[in-house]
N, C-alpha and C positions, 0 to 999 in steps of 0.2 A: 574402650570409655565408658566410665563412671554414669550414671542416669541423674546425677544434679548437675554434671560437668556440660552434659549437652542444654540442660534446664536453664545454666548459669547464661550461658557463648545466648540461647533464646531471648531470653530477659536482658541480656545487656543490647543487643539485634533489636528489638522493642521500643529499651532508653534511649537512643541515638536516632533510632525512627521519631519520637513523639517531640525529642526535643532537639534535632539536630537543626530546623529550620529555624532561617535568618531570622532574626530579631526584629527589623526594618518592613516584614513583608508587611506585604500592601492586602486588602481585603483580595481583592480580585483574584489574588495569585493561590487565594483559600481553595485548594483543587477538592475534588470527592474525596482522594485520598486522605488529604490532612483534613477533611473536618471529619469525615470517619477517624479520623488517630484523636482528637478533639473528641469529641464523642467518650468515646474511649476510656480518655485520659480523666473526662467529667467526672464518668458512668464507678472505675476505681480508684483511682486519686485520689479524689476532690466524694468523691462515698463513701472512702476508706473512714471521715471520719464525718461527714455528713447522713451514710448510710447507702448502701449500694441499690437502692430507690429512690432515694436523694427524699428520702419522704422523716429526716433527720438523725441524730445517735448524739457522737461529742462534739460535733457540731448542729442547728439549724436547719431547717428543711430548705430545700432548694425547688420546692413546688413552687409550679406558677404560681396558686391562690395563693401562697404564703411570703411571695417576693410581686406581688401586687403596689403595691402600697413603697416599695424600696425603686428609688431612680435608678434609673443604665448606669446615669453616671456615678453613682455611690457604688450601685455594685460591681464598677466596673475599678473603682481606688481599691476595692476591700480586696477582689484577687490580685490586683498591681501590685500594693502597697502594704497584703494581709493588715492583722490588727496585731495593735505590741499589749503585749503582754495577756494574749491568748492562746489556744494552738494554733488559728489561723497564719499560716507564716505567707511571707510576699509573693508572690507567683513571678515578677517585673525582669529578674534572671534568663528564663523561663519561655517567657510563651511572648508575645508581640503584641501590639497591643490591638494589632488589626483581630489576631485569634482572640485575645479577649473578647472585646468590643462582638462579636458571634458567639463565642460561649455565653455569651450575657443573652441577647436576642432568643440563645436555646433558652436557654435557663428562663426565660420570661413566656416563651410560646412553650414552652412541655420538653424532654429529650428525650428525643426520639432514641430508639436498642441500635444500641456499634452490633449491626450485621456485617 
């Protein structure tokens, strides 16, 4: 087996793990493992535009000091619905609302490193 085939399989497994969580999940069902997956998603997927340190890039910074004037409801809506005519896509089809609520709280507090 070639190296890229193993890597592709691992990538598919990771994508499945990140997005296989049921969309109707309740916040209380966010297990430590799912929280870890969501932090990874925030650092890697969101970080691809917002910078891997979340200090900005194509998209604005996601650091707590820069989000202080943004309401949790506004952040939630941006994540769920995206921003039309920008590079910010909607995540509604991939993340449950309680997961987005949890991510917003993490962003307002400061995102820990994925461990």
